[in-house]
All heavy atoms as a GROMACS GRO file, in nm:
protein
  631
    1MET      N    1  14.114  -1.407   5.667
    1MET     CA    2  13.972  -1.409   5.690
    1MET      C    3  13.920  -1.266   5.696
    1MET      O    4  13.981  -1.179   5.754
    1MET     CB    5  13.943  -1.485   5.818
    1MET     CG    6  13.798  -1.485   5.854
    1MET     SD    7  13.770  -1.593   5.993
    1MET     CE    8  13.635  -1.683   5.930
    2HIS      N    9  13.811  -1.240   5.638
    2HIS     CA   10  13.749  -1.108   5.629
    2HIS      C   11  13.639  -1.099   5.733
    2HIS      O   12  13.559  -1.188   5.748
    2HIS     CB   13  13.692  -1.092   5.488
    2HIS     CG   14  13.652  -0.951   5.456
    2HIS    ND1   15  13.546  -0.891   5.515
    2HIS    CD2   16  13.704  -0.858   5.372
    2HIS    CE1   17  13.533  -0.768   5.466
    2HIS    NE2   18  13.630  -0.747   5.379
    3GLY      N   19  13.635  -0.983   5.810
    3GLY     CA   20  13.534  -0.964   5.914
    3GLY      C   21  13.399  -0.932   5.853
    3GLY      O   22  13.384  -0.912   5.732
    4PRO      N   23  13.297  -0.920   5.936
    4PRO     CA   24  13.161  -0.891   5.887
    4PRO      C   25  13.153  -0.748   5.835
    4PRO      O   26  13.223  -0.659   5.881
    4PRO     CB   27  13.075  -0.911   6.010
    4PRO     CG   28  13.165  -0.893   6.127
    4PRO     CD   29  13.300  -0.937   6.081
    5ASP      N   30  13.065  -0.727   5.738
    5ASP     CA   31  13.039  -0.594   5.686
    5ASP      C   32  12.933  -0.527   5.773
    5ASP      O   33  12.842  -0.591   5.824
    5ASP     CB   34  12.986  -0.603   5.542
    5ASP     CG   35  13.094  -0.647   5.445
    5ASP    OD1   36  13.212  -0.623   5.474
    5ASP    OD2   37  13.059  -0.705   5.341
    6TYR      N   38  12.949  -0.396   5.790
    6TYR     CA   39  12.851  -0.320   5.867
    6TYR      C   40  12.795  -0.211   5.780
    6TYR      O   41  12.863  -0.152   5.697
    6TYR     CB   42  12.917  -0.255   5.991
    6TYR     CG   43  12.958  -0.356   6.094
    6TYR    CD1   44  13.089  -0.403   6.098
    6TYR    CD2   45  12.868  -0.405   6.187
    6TYR    CE1   46  13.129  -0.495   6.193
    6TYR    CE2   47  12.906  -0.497   6.281
    6TYR     CZ   48  13.037  -0.542   6.285
    6TYR     OH   49  13.075  -0.634   6.377
    7ILE      N   50  12.667  -0.181   5.801
    7ILE     CA   51  12.601  -0.074   5.728
    7ILE      C   52  12.560   0.031   5.832
    7ILE      O   53  12.493   0.000   5.929
    7ILE     CB   54  12.478  -0.124   5.651
    7ILE    CG1   55  12.522  -0.225   5.546
    7ILE    CG2   56  12.403  -0.007   5.589
    7ILE    CD1   57  12.406  -0.290   5.473
    8LEU      N   58  12.604   0.154   5.810
    8LEU     CA   59  12.569   0.264   5.898
    8LEU      C   60  12.462   0.345   5.829
    8LEU      O   61  12.483   0.402   5.723
    8LEU     CB   62  12.692   0.350   5.926
    8LEU     CG   63  12.672   0.472   6.015
    8LEU    CD1   64  12.622   0.430   6.152
    8LEU    CD2   65  12.801   0.550   6.026
    9ASN      N   66  12.345   0.352   5.890
    9ASN     CA   67  12.232   0.425   5.833
    9ASN      C   68  12.230   0.566   5.891
    9ASN      O   69  12.202   0.586   6.008
    9ASN     CB   70  12.102   0.351   5.864
    9ASN     CG   71  11.982   0.419   5.801
    9ASN    OD1   72  11.994   0.527   5.743
    9ASN    ND2   73  11.867   0.357   5.812
   10LEU      N   74  12.262   0.665   5.808
   10LEU     CA   75  12.264   0.804   5.852
   10LEU      C   76  12.132   0.875   5.830
   10LEU      O   77  12.119   0.993   5.862
   10LEU     CB   78  12.377   0.879   5.780
   10LEU     CG   79  12.518   0.828   5.807
   10LEU    CD1   80  12.618   0.905   5.724
   10LEU    CD2   81  12.552   0.836   5.953
   11ASN      N   82  12.034   0.807   5.778
   11ASN     CA   83  11.905   0.871   5.750
   11ASN      C   84  11.833   0.912   5.878
   11ASN      O   85  11.753   1.004   5.877
   11ASN     CB   86  11.815   0.777   5.670
   11ASN     CG   87  11.867   0.760   5.529
   11ASN    OD1   88  11.931   0.848   5.474
   11ASN    ND2   89  11.840   0.644   5.470
   12SER      N   90  11.861   0.847   5.988
   12SER     CA   91  11.792   0.879   6.113
   12SER      C   92  11.858   0.992   6.190
   12SER      O   93  11.806   1.039   6.291
   12SER     CB   94  11.784   0.754   6.201
   12SER     OG   95  11.915   0.713   6.236
   13ILE      N   96  11.973   1.040   6.144
   13ILE     CA   97  12.044   1.148   6.213
   13ILE      C   98  12.001   1.282   6.156
   13ILE      O   99  11.999   1.304   6.036
   13ILE     CB  100  12.197   1.130   6.196
   13ILE    CG1  101  12.241   0.999   6.262
   13ILE    CG2  102  12.271   1.248   6.255
   13ILE    CD1  103  12.386   0.968   6.241
   14THR      N  104  11.960   1.372   6.246
   14THR     CA  105  11.918   1.505   6.204
   14THR      C  106  12.041   1.594   6.192
   14THR      O  107  12.118   1.608   6.288
   14THR     CB  108  11.823   1.567   6.310
   14THR    OG1  109  11.714   1.477   6.331
   14THR    CG2  110  11.771   1.702   6.265
   15PRO      N  111  12.061   1.654   6.075
   15PRO     CA  112  12.178   1.742   6.059
   15PRO      C  113  12.162   1.866   6.147
   15PRO      O  114  12.052   1.916   6.168
   15PRO     CB  115  12.178   1.778   5.911
   15PRO     CG  116  12.042   1.749   5.862
   15PRO     CD  117  11.981   1.646   5.953
   16THR      N  118  12.272   1.915   6.198
   16THR     CA  119  12.271   2.037   6.279
   16THR      C  120  12.332   2.150   6.199
   16THR      O  121  12.412   2.129   6.109
   16THR     CB  122  12.353   2.017   6.408
   16THR    OG1  123  12.487   1.984   6.373
   16THR    CG2  124  12.293   1.908   6.494
   17GLU      N  125  12.290   2.270   6.233
   17GLU     CA  126  12.344   2.388   6.168
   17GLU      C  127  12.487   2.410   6.217
   17GLU      O  128  12.515   2.393   6.336
   17GLU     CB  129  12.261   2.511   6.201
   17GLU     CG  130  12.123   2.510   6.138
   17GLU     CD  131  12.130   2.520   5.988
   17GLU    OE1  132  12.212   2.598   5.936
   17GLU    OE2  133  12.053   2.448   5.922
   18PRO      N  134  12.578   2.447   6.129
   18PRO     CA  135  12.714   2.475   6.175
   18PRO      C  136  12.713   2.596   6.269
   18PRO      O  137  12.642   2.693   6.246
   18PRO     CB  138  12.791   2.504   6.047
   18PRO     CG  139  12.689   2.534   5.944
   18PRO     CD  140  12.561   2.467   5.987
   19GLN      N  141  12.789   2.586   6.375
   19GLN     CA  142  12.798   2.696   6.471
   19GLN      C  143  12.901   2.797   6.421
   19GLN      O  144  13.006   2.759   6.374
   19GLN     CB  145  12.841   2.642   6.608
   19GLN     CG  146  12.741   2.544   6.668
   19GLN     CD  147  12.607   2.609   6.694
   19GLN    OE1  148  12.602   2.722   6.740
   19GLN    NE2  149  12.501   2.540   6.660
   20PRO      N  150  12.868   2.926   6.432
   20PRO     CA  151  12.966   3.027   6.390
   20PRO      C  152  13.087   3.023   6.481
   20PRO      O  153  13.075   2.998   6.600
   20PRO     CB  154  12.890   3.158   6.403
   20PRO     CG  155  12.779   3.131   6.498
   20PRO     CD  156  12.746   2.984   6.483
   21ALA      N  157  13.201   3.045   6.422
   21ALA     CA  158  13.324   3.046   6.501
   21ALA      C  159  13.321   3.165   6.595
   21ALA      O  160  13.284   3.275   6.556
   21ALA     CB  161  13.445   3.054   6.409
   22GLN      N  162  13.357   3.141   6.719
   22GLN     CA  163  13.360   3.250   6.816
   22GLN      C  164  13.495   3.320   6.807
   22GLN      O  165  13.599   3.257   6.817
   22GLN     CB  166  13.338   3.198   6.956
   22GLN     CG  167  13.198   3.147   6.979
   22GLN     CD  168  13.177   3.107   7.124
   22GLN    OE1  169  13.269   3.108   7.205
   22GLN    NE2  170  13.055   3.072   7.157
   23THR      N  171  13.488   3.449   6.785
   23THR     CA  172  13.611   3.526   6.779
   23THR      C  173  13.642   3.577   6.919
   23THR      O  174  13.553   3.619   6.991
   23THR     CB  175  13.600   3.645   6.682
   23THR    OG1  176  13.489   3.725   6.722
   23THR    CG2  177  13.577   3.598   6.539
   24PRO      N  178  13.767   3.573   6.956
   24PRO     CA  179  13.801   3.624   7.089
   24PRO      C  180  13.775   3.773   7.098
   24PRO      O  181  13.789   3.847   7.001
   24PRO     CB  182  13.950   3.594   7.102
   24PRO     CG  183  13.999   3.566   6.965
   24PRO     CD  184  13.881   3.525   6.882
   25LYS      N  185  13.733   3.815   7.216
   25LYS     CA  186  13.706   3.957   7.236
   25LYS      C  187  13.836   4.034   7.234
   25LYS      O  188  13.932   3.998   7.300
   25LYS     CB  189  13.636   3.976   7.371
   25LYS     CG  190  13.589   4.116   7.396
   25LYS     CD  191  13.516   4.125   7.527
   25LYS     CE  192  13.471   4.266   7.552
   25LYS     NZ  193  13.402   4.279   7.680
   26ALA      N  194  13.839   4.139   7.155
   26ALA     CA  195  13.960   4.221   7.143
   26ALA      C  196  13.984   4.296   7.274
   26ALA      O  197  13.892   4.350   7.333
   26ALA     CB  198  13.947   4.319   7.028
   27ARG      N  199  14.110   4.297   7.317
   27ARG     CA  200  14.146   4.370   7.438
   27ARG      C  201  14.167   4.517   7.405
   27ARG      O  202  14.224   4.552   7.303
   27ARG     CB  203  14.274   4.312   7.498
   27ARG     CG  204  14.251   4.178   7.562
   27ARG     CD  205  14.377   4.118   7.616
   27ARG     NE  206  14.438   4.201   7.721
   27ARG     CZ  207  14.560   4.182   7.767
   27ARG    NH1  208  14.635   4.085   7.719
   27ARG    NH2  209  14.609   4.258   7.862
   28ALA      N  210  14.120   4.601   7.495
   28ALA     CA  211  14.137   4.745   7.477
   28ALA      C  212  14.285   4.781   7.491
   28ALA      O  213  14.359   4.719   7.566
   28ALA     CB  214  14.055   4.819   7.582
   29TRP      N  215  14.327   4.882   7.415
   29TRP     CA  216  14.467   4.926   7.419
   29TRP      C  217  14.476   5.075   7.403
   29TRP      O  218  14.381   5.140   7.358
   29TRP     CB  219  14.549   4.857   7.310
   29TRP     CG  220  14.495   4.876   7.170
   29TRP    CD1  221  14.403   4.797   7.108
   29TRP    CD2  222  14.526   4.982   7.080
   29TRP    NE1  223  14.377   4.847   6.983
   29TRP    CE2  224  14.451   4.961   6.962
   29TRP    CE3  225  14.610   5.092   7.086
   29TRP    CZ2  226  14.457   5.045   6.854
   29TRP    CZ3  227  14.616   5.177   6.976
   29TRP    CH2  228  14.541   5.153   6.862
   30ILE      N  229  14.591   5.129   7.442
   30ILE     CA  230  14.625   5.268   7.415
   30ILE      C  231  14.763   5.270   7.352
   30ILE      O  232  14.842   5.178   7.371
   30ILE     CB  233  14.619   5.356   7.542
   30ILE    CG1  234  14.712   5.304   7.651
   30ILE    CG2  235  14.477   5.371   7.592
   30ILE    CD1  236  14.717   5.391   7.776
   31ALA      N  237  14.789   5.374   7.275
   31ALA     CA  238  14.917   5.387   7.206
   31ALA      C  239  15.014   5.469   7.291
   31ALA      O  240  14.975   5.567   7.354
   31ALA     CB  241  14.896   5.456   7.071
   32VAL      N  242  15.138   5.423   7.294
   32VAL     CA  243  15.241   5.493   7.372
   32VAL      C  244  15.362   5.519   7.283
   32VAL      O  245  15.414   5.429   7.218
   32VAL     CB  246  15.285   5.410   7.494
   32VAL    CG1  247  15.398   5.478   7.569
   32VAL    CG2  248  15.168   5.386   7.589
   33ASN      N  249  15.404   5.645   7.280
   33ASN     CA  250  15.530   5.683   7.216
   33ASN      C  251  15.634   5.685   7.328
   33ASN      O  252  15.629   5.770   7.418
   33ASN     CB  253  15.519   5.820   7.149
   33ASN     CG  254  15.650   5.862   7.086
   33ASN    OD1  255  15.732   5.779   7.051
   33ASN    ND2  256  15.668   5.991   7.073
   34TRP      N  257  15.726   5.590   7.324
   34TRP     CA  258  15.830   5.578   7.427
   34TRP      C  259  15.943   5.673   7.393
   34TRP      O  260  16.025   5.647   7.305
   34TRP     CB  261  15.879   5.433   7.434
   34TRP     CG  262  15.770   5.338   7.474
   34TRP    CD1  263  15.688   5.269   7.392
   34TRP    CD2  264  15.731   5.304   7.607
   34TRP    NE1  265  15.600   5.193   7.465
   34TRP    CE2  266  15.625   5.213   7.597
   34TRP    CE3  267  15.777   5.341   7.732
   34TRP    CZ2  268  15.563   5.158   7.708
   34TRP    CZ3  269  15.716   5.286   7.844
   34TRP    CH2  270  15.610   5.196   7.831
   35THR      N  271  15.949   5.787   7.464
   35THR     CA  272  16.052   5.887   7.438
   35THR      C  273  16.191   5.839   7.478
   35THR      O  274  16.291   5.886   7.426
   35THR     CB  275  16.020   6.020   7.508
   35THR    OG1  276  16.007   5.996   7.648
   35THR    CG2  277  15.890   6.079   7.454
   36CYS      N  278  16.197   5.742   7.569
   36CYS     CA  279  16.325   5.690   7.614
   36CYS      C  280  16.402   5.623   7.500
   36CYS      O  281  16.525   5.628   7.497
   36CYS     CB  282  16.305   5.590   7.729
   36CYS     SG  283  16.184   5.460   7.695
   37CYS      N  284  16.331   5.558   7.408
   37CYS     CA  285  16.397   5.484   7.299
   37CYS      C  286  16.344   5.519   7.162
   37CYS      O  287  16.375   5.452   7.063
   37CYS     CB  288  16.381   5.334   7.324
   37CYS     SG  289  16.462   5.276   7.473
   38SER      N  290  16.260   5.622   7.153
   38SER     CA  291  16.203   5.666   7.025
   38SER      C  292  16.133   5.554   6.950
   38SER      O  293  16.155   5.532   6.832
   38SER     CB  294  16.312   5.730   6.936
   38SER     OG  295  16.369   5.840   7.001
   39VAL      N  296  16.046   5.482   7.022
   39VAL     CA  297  15.966   5.377   6.960
   39VAL      C  298  15.822   5.392   7.003
   39VAL      O  299  15.791   5.461   7.101
   39VAL     CB  300  16.018   5.235   6.998
   39VAL    CG1  301  16.154   5.208   6.940
   39VAL    CG2  302  16.016   5.212   7.147
   40TYR      N  303  15.734   5.328   6.930
   40TYR     CA  304  15.592   5.330   6.954
   40TYR      C  305  15.546   5.187   6.983
   40TYR      O  306  15.597   5.091   6.926
   40TYR     CB  307  15.520   5.385   6.829
   40TYR     CG  308  15.377   5.340   6.816
   40TYR    CD1  309  15.274   5.411   6.875
   40TYR    CD2  310  15.344   5.224   6.746
   40TYR    CE1  311  15.143   5.370   6.864
   40TYR    CE2  312  15.214   5.181   6.735
   40TYR     CZ  313  15.113   5.254   6.794
   40TYR     OH  314  14.984   5.212   6.784
   41SER      N  315  15.449   5.172   7.073
   41SER     CA  316  15.386   5.041   7.095
   41SER      C  317  15.246   5.062   7.152
   41SER      O  318  15.208   5.174   7.188
   41SER     CB  319  15.470   4.955   7.190
   41SER     OG  320  15.460   5.001   7.322
   42ARG      N  321  15.176   4.955   7.161
   42ARG     CA  322  15.046   4.953   7.228
   42ARG      C  323  15.066   4.894   7.368
   42ARG      O  324  15.148   4.806   7.386
   42ARG     CB  325  14.947   4.865   7.155
   42ARG     CG  326  14.906   4.915   7.018
   42ARG     CD  327  14.810   4.816   6.957
   42ARG     NE  328  14.766   4.862   6.827
   42ARG     CZ  329  14.676   4.798   6.753
   42ARG    NH1  330  14.625   4.685   6.795
   42ARG    NH2  331  14.641   4.847   6.636
   43ILE      N  332  14.988   4.944   7.463
   43ILE     CA  333  14.979   4.876   7.591
   43ILE      C  334  14.833   4.840   7.613
   43ILE      O  335  14.743   4.912   7.570
   43ILE     CB  336  15.038   4.958   7.708
   43ILE    CG1  337  14.963   5.088   7.732
   43ILE    CG2  338  15.186   4.986   7.685
   43ILE    CD1  339  15.007   5.159   7.860
   44TYR      N  340  14.811   4.727   7.675
   44TYR     CA  341  14.678   4.670   7.682
   44TYR      C  342  14.619   4.681   7.822
   44TYR      O  343  14.690   4.682   7.922
   44TYR     CB  344  14.683   4.524   7.639
   44TYR     CG  345  14.712   4.513   7.492
   44TYR    CD1  346  14.842   4.504   7.445
   44TYR    CD2  347  14.609   4.513   7.399
   44TYR    CE1  348  14.869   4.496   7.310
   44TYR    CE2  349  14.635   4.506   7.264
   44TYR     CZ  350  14.766   4.497   7.220
   44TYR     OH  351  14.792   4.488   7.086
   45LYS      N  352  14.485   4.687   7.824
   45LYS     CA  353  14.414   4.695   7.951
   45LYS      C  354  14.434   4.566   8.028
   45LYS      O  355  14.426   4.457   7.974
   45LYS     CB  356  14.264   4.720   7.927
   45LYS     CG  357  14.187   4.752   8.055
   45LYS     CD  358  14.040   4.775   8.028
   45LYS     CE  359  14.014   4.920   7.996
   45LYS     NZ  360  13.869   4.949   7.991
   46HIS      N  361  14.460   4.580   8.157
   46HIS     CA  362  14.477   4.466   8.246
   46HIS      C  363  14.345   4.391   8.257
   46HIS      O  364  14.237   4.448   8.240
   46HIS     CB  365  14.521   4.517   8.384
   46HIS     CG  366  14.568   4.409   8.474
   46HIS    ND1  367  14.484   4.343   8.560
   46HIS    CD2  368  14.690   4.354   8.491
   46HIS    CE1  369  14.551   4.252   8.627
   46HIS    NE2  370  14.678   4.258   8.587
   47ARG      N  371  14.352   4.264   8.286
   47ARG     CA  372  14.231   4.182   8.296
   47ARG      C  373  14.133   4.233   8.401
   47ARG      O  374  14.013   4.213   8.390
   47ARG     CB  375  14.269   4.037   8.326
   47ARG     CG  376  14.331   3.968   8.207
   47ARG     CD  377  14.359   3.822   8.236
   47ARG     NE  378  14.420   3.759   8.120
   47ARG     CZ  379  14.551   3.751   8.101
   47ARG    NH1  380  14.634   3.799   8.190
   47ARG    NH2  381  14.599   3.693   7.994
   48ASP      N  382  14.185   4.299   8.504
   48ASP     CA  383  14.096   4.356   8.607
   48ASP      C  384  14.016   4.475   8.554
   48ASP      O  385  13.916   4.512   8.612
   48ASP     CB  386  14.178   4.403   8.728
   48ASP     CG  387  14.245   4.286   8.800
   48ASP    OD1  388  14.201   4.171   8.783
   48ASP    OD2  389  14.343   4.312   8.873
   49GLY      N  390  14.063   4.536   8.444
   49GLY     CA  391  13.994   4.648   8.381
   49GLY      C  392  14.018   4.782   8.448
   49GLY      O  393  13.958   4.882   8.410
   50ASP      N  394  14.107   4.788   8.548
   50ASP     CA  395  14.127   4.913   8.621
   50ASP      C  396  14.252   4.989   8.578
   50ASP      O  397  14.278   5.097   8.628
   50ASP     CB  398  14.133   4.886   8.771
   50ASP     CG  399  14.249   4.795   8.811
   50ASP    OD1  400  14.309   4.733   8.722
   50ASP    OD2  401  14.277   4.786   8.933
   51ARG      N  402  14.329   4.934   8.484
   51ARG     CA  403  14.452   5.001   8.442
   51ARG      C  404  14.503   4.943   8.310
   51ARG      O  405  14.467   4.834   8.271
   51ARG     CB  406  14.559   4.987   8.550
   51ARG     CG  407  14.605   4.841   8.569
   51ARG     CD  408  14.686   4.826   8.697
   51ARG     NE  409  14.728   4.689   8.722
   51ARG     CZ  410  14.653   4.598   8.780
   51ARG    NH1  411  14.530   4.625   8.819
   51ARG    NH2  412  14.700   4.476   8.801
   52TYR      N  413  14.589   5.020   8.245
   52TYR     CA  414  14.666   4.974   8.130
   52TYR      C  415  14.809   4.956   8.178
   52TYR      O  416  14.860   5.038   8.252
   52TYR     CB  417  14.662   5.078   8.017
   52TYR     CG  418  14.529   5.092   7.950
   52TYR    CD1  419  14.432   5.176   8.002
   52TYR    CD2  420  14.500   5.022   7.835
   52TYR    CE1  421  14.309   5.191   7.941
   52TYR    CE2  422  14.377   5.035   7.773
   52TYR     CZ  423  14.282   5.120   7.826
   52TYR     OH  424  14.162   5.133   7.765
   53GLU      N  425  14.873   4.847   8.136
   53GLU     CA  426  15.011   4.821   8.175
   53GLU      C  427  15.091   4.782   8.052
   53GLU      O  428  15.042   4.711   7.965
   53GLU     CB  429  15.020   4.707   8.276
   53GLU     CG  430  14.963   4.738   8.410
   53GLU     CD  431  14.979   4.624   8.508
   53GLU    OE1  432  14.981   4.506   8.466
   53GLU    OE2  433  14.990   4.652   8.628
   54GLY      N  434  15.216   4.828   8.049
   54GLY     CA  435  15.302   4.790   7.938
   54GLY      C  436  15.446   4.828   7.965
   54GLY      O  437  15.478   4.893   8.065
   55ARG      N  438  15.532   4.785   7.873
   55ARG     CA  439  15.676   4.810   7.883
   55ARG      C  440  15.728   4.858   7.749
   55ARG      O  441  15.679   4.818   7.644
   55ARG     CB  442  15.751   4.683   7.923
   55ARG     CG  443  15.723   4.638   8.063
   55ARG     CD  444  15.809   4.517   8.099
   55ARG     NE  445  15.788   4.476   8.235
   55ARG     CZ  446  15.857   4.523   8.338
   55ARG    NH1  447  15.952   4.611   8.320
   55ARG    NH2  448  15.831   4.481   8.461
   56CYS      N  449  15.832   4.939   7.755
   56CYS     CA  450  15.902   4.982   7.634
   56CYS      C  451  15.961   4.858   7.569
   56CYS      O  452  16.023   4.776   7.636
   56CYS     CB  453  16.013   5.082   7.670
   56CYS     SG  454  16.119   5.124   7.531
   57PRO      N  455  15.939   4.840   7.439
   57PRO     CA  456  15.990   4.720   7.374
   57PRO      C  457  16.142   4.713   7.364
   57PRO      O  458  16.197   4.607   7.341
   57PRO     CB  459  15.926   4.724   7.235
   57PRO     CG  460  15.880   4.863   7.215
   57PRO     CD  461  15.859   4.923   7.350
   58LYS      N  462  16.210   4.824   7.387
   58LYS     CA  463  16.357   4.823   7.380
   58LYS      C  464  16.422   4.814   7.517
   58LYS      O  465  16.502   4.724   7.543
   58LYS     CB  466  16.408   4.947   7.306
   58LYS     CG  467  16.390   4.938   7.156
   58LYS     CD  468  16.467   5.050   7.089
   58LYS     CE  469  16.460   5.035   6.938
   58LYS     NZ  470  16.535   5.139   6.871
   59CYS      N  471  16.391   4.909   7.606
   59CYS     CA  472  16.460   4.913   7.736
   59CYS      C  473  16.379   4.850   7.849
   59CYS      O  474  16.426   4.842   7.962
   59CYS     CB  475  16.500   5.055   7.771
   59CYS     SG  476  16.362   5.163   7.814
   60MET      N  477  16.257   4.810   7.822
   60MET     CA  478  16.168   4.743   7.917
   60MET      C  479  16.122   4.834   8.031
   60MET      O  480  16.077   4.786   8.135
   60MET     CB  481  16.235   4.616   7.974
   60MET     CG  482  16.270   4.514   7.867
   60MET     SD  483  16.127   4.467   7.764
   60MET     CE  484  16.035   4.368   7.879
   61ARG      N  485  16.131   4.964   8.014
   61ARG     CA  486  16.078   5.058   8.114
   61ARG      C  487  15.927   5.035   8.124
   61ARG      O  488  15.859   5.020   8.023
   61ARG     CB  489  16.108   5.201   8.073
   61ARG     CG  490  16.063   5.302   8.177
   61ARG     CD  491  16.113   5.439   8.143
   61ARG     NE  492  16.258   5.439   8.165
   61ARG     CZ  493  16.334   5.544   8.146
   61ARG    NH1  494  16.282   5.656   8.104
   61ARG    NH2  495  16.463   5.537   8.168
   62GLN      N  496  15.874   5.032   8.244
   62GLN     CA  497  15.732   5.001   8.266
   62GLN      C  498  15.649   5.126   8.284
   62GLN      O  499  15.698   5.226   8.340
   62GLN     CB  500  15.716   4.913   8.390
   62GLN     CG  501  15.574   4.866   8.411
   62GLN     CD  502  15.562   4.768   8.527
   62GLN    OE1  503  15.660   4.732   8.591
   62GLN    NE2  504  15.442   4.726   8.554
   63VAL      N  505  15.524   5.121   8.239
   63VAL     CA  506  15.429   5.229   8.261
   63VAL      C  507  15.293   5.168   8.296
   63VAL      O  508  15.258   5.060   8.249
   63VAL     CB  509  15.418   5.322   8.137
   63VAL    CG1  510  15.349   5.253   8.022
   63VAL    CG2  511  15.345   5.451   8.171
   64THR      N  512  15.221   5.238   8.384
   64THR     CA  513  15.086   5.201   8.422
   64THR      C  514  14.998   5.324   8.409
   64THR      O  515  15.036   5.432   8.456
   64THR     CB  516  15.081   5.150   8.567
   64THR    OG1  517  15.166   5.037   8.580
   64THR    CG2  518  14.940   5.110   8.607
   65ALA      N  519  14.882   5.308   8.345
   65ALA     CA  520  14.786   5.417   8.330
   65ALA      C  521  14.655   5.372   8.395
   65ALA      O  522  14.597   5.272   8.353
   65ALA     CB  523  14.764   5.452   8.184
   66GLN      N  524  14.612   5.442   8.498
   66GLN     CA  525  14.491   5.407   8.571
   66GLN      C  526  14.367   5.442   8.490
   66GLN      O  527  14.365   5.539   8.415
   66GLN     CB  528  14.487   5.480   8.705
   66GLN     CG  529  14.599   5.442   8.799
   66GLN     CD  530  14.592   5.297   8.843
   66GLN    OE1  531  14.485   5.243   8.866
   66GLN    NE2  532  14.707   5.233   8.850
   67VAL      N  533  14.262   5.362   8.508
   67VAL     CA  534  14.132   5.385   8.445
   67VAL      C  535  14.036   5.423   8.556
   67VAL      O  536  14.033   5.358   8.661
   67VAL     CB  537  14.082   5.258   8.374
   67VAL    CG1  538  13.941   5.277   8.320
   67VAL    CG2  539  14.178   5.217   8.263
   68GLY      N  540  13.959   5.529   8.536
   68GLY     CA  541  13.865   5.567   8.639
   68GLY      C  542  13.780   5.685   8.600
   68GLY      O  543  13.799   5.743   8.492
   69PRO      N  544  13.689   5.723   8.688
   69PRO     CA  545  13.603   5.838   8.659
   69PRO      C  546  13.686   5.966   8.649
   69PRO      O  547  13.788   5.981   8.718
   69PRO     CB  548  13.507   5.844   8.778
   69PRO     CG  549  13.566   5.757   8.883
   69PRO     CD  550  13.662   5.663   8.817
   70GLY      N  551  13.644   6.055   8.562
   70GLY     CA  552  13.716   6.180   8.545
   70GLY      C  553  13.843   6.164   8.463
   70GLY      O  554  13.927   6.253   8.459
   71GLY      N  555  13.859   6.051   8.396
   71GLY     CA  556  13.977   6.024   8.315
   71GLY      C  557  13.973   6.098   8.183
   71GLY      O  558  13.903   6.198   8.167
   72THR      N  559  14.045   6.048   8.088
   72THR     CA  560  14.054   6.112   7.956
   72THR      C  561  14.009   6.016   7.847
   72THR      O  562  14.011   5.893   7.867
   72THR     CB  563  14.200   6.156   7.928
   72THR    OG1  564  14.204   6.220   7.801
   72THR    CG2  565  14.296   6.040   7.928
   73SER      N  566  13.971   6.070   7.735
   73SER     CA  567  13.934   5.987   7.620
   73SER      C  568  14.050   5.977   7.521
   73SER      O  569  14.034   5.919   7.414
   73SER     CB  570  13.810   6.044   7.551
   73SER     OG  571  13.838   6.176   7.505
   74LYS      N  572  14.166   6.033   7.558
   74LYS     CA  573  14.283   6.026   7.470
   74LYS      C  574  14.322   5.881   7.447
   74LYS      O  575  14.306   5.797   7.535
   74LYS     CB  576  14.402   6.100   7.532
   74LYS     CG  577  14.394   6.250   7.523
   74LYS     CD  578  14.512   6.319   7.589
   74LYS     CE  579  14.644   6.260   7.547
   74LYS     NZ  580  14.761   6.330   7.603
   75ARG      N  581  14.378   5.851   7.331
   75ARG     CA  582  14.424   5.716   7.299
   75ARG      C  583  14.574   5.711   7.274
   75ARG      O  584  14.629   5.605   7.260
   75ARG     CB  585  14.351   5.665   7.173
   75ARG     CG  586  14.200   5.663   7.181
   75ARG     CD  587  14.144   5.557   7.270
   75ARG     NE  588  14.183   5.426   7.219
   75ARG     CZ  589  14.188   5.317   7.295
   75ARG    NH1  590  14.158   5.322   7.419
   75ARG    NH2  591  14.225   5.203   7.243
   76PHE      N  592  14.640   5.828   7.266
   76PHE     CA  593  14.783   5.834   7.237
   76PHE      C  594  14.854   5.910   7.349
   76PHE      O  595  14.813   6.019   7.386
   76PHE     CB  596  14.808   5.901   7.103
   76PHE     CG  597  14.753   5.821   6.987
   76PHE    CD1  598  14.623   5.839   6.945
   76PHE    CD2  599  14.832   5.726   6.924
   76PHE    CE1  600  14.571   5.764   6.840
   76PHE    CE2  601  14.779   5.652   6.819
   76PHE     CZ  602  14.650   5.670   6.777
   77PHE      N  603  14.963   5.851   7.397
   77PHE     CA  604  15.035   5.907   7.511
   77PHE      C  605  15.184   5.898   7.487
   77PHE      O  606  15.231   5.823   7.401
   77PHE     CB  607  15.001   5.830   7.640
   77PHE     CG  608  14.856   5.838   7.676
   77PHE    CD1  609  14.765   5.747   7.626
   77PHE    CD2  610  14.810   5.936   7.760
   77PHE    CE1  611  14.631   5.753   7.659
   77PHE    CE2  612  14.676   5.944   7.794
   77PHE     CZ  613  14.586   5.853   7.744
   78GLU      N  614  15.261   5.975   7.566
   78GLU     CA  615  15.406   5.966   7.566
   78GLU      C  616  15.450   5.920   7.703
   78GLU      O  617  15.393   5.958   7.805
   78GLU     CB  618  15.470   6.102   7.535
   78GLU     CG  619  15.461   6.141   7.391
   78GLU     CD  620  15.545   6.264   7.358
   78GLU    OE1  621  15.600   6.325   7.451
   78GLU    OE2  622  15.554   6.296   7.239
   79ALA      N  623  15.552   5.834   7.706
   79ALA     CA  624  15.609   5.785   7.831
   79ALA      C  625  15.758   5.768   7.811
   79ALA      O  626  15.807   5.756   7.700
   79ALA     CB  627  15.545   5.651   7.869
   80GLY      N  628  15.828   5.760   7.922
   80GLY     CA  629  15.971   5.732   7.911
   80GLY      C  630  16.050   5.838   7.969
   80GLY      O  631  16.157   5.859   7.990
   0.00000   0.00000   0.00000
C-alpha cells in the first residue's frame, strides 16, 4: 500500500543570505630558537594574555615570557 503524497510549498519561505564562515582568531606567538637542542619553534600567548608559554619540541624544556609595560617589540628569542 502506498501512503499519501505531500506537496511542500517553498514559495512562502524567504531565502536568507548565507552567513560568512567565522574564522578563529589567530593566537599571538613569538619565535624561539632553542639552543639546548638547536631547533626553532613558536610559543603562543597564554589565554590570560599576560605571558607566552612553550616547551622545546625535543627535550621539553619550558620557557615563559612575561607580557607587560616596558616590554620589547622583538619577535625572535633564544632559550635553552
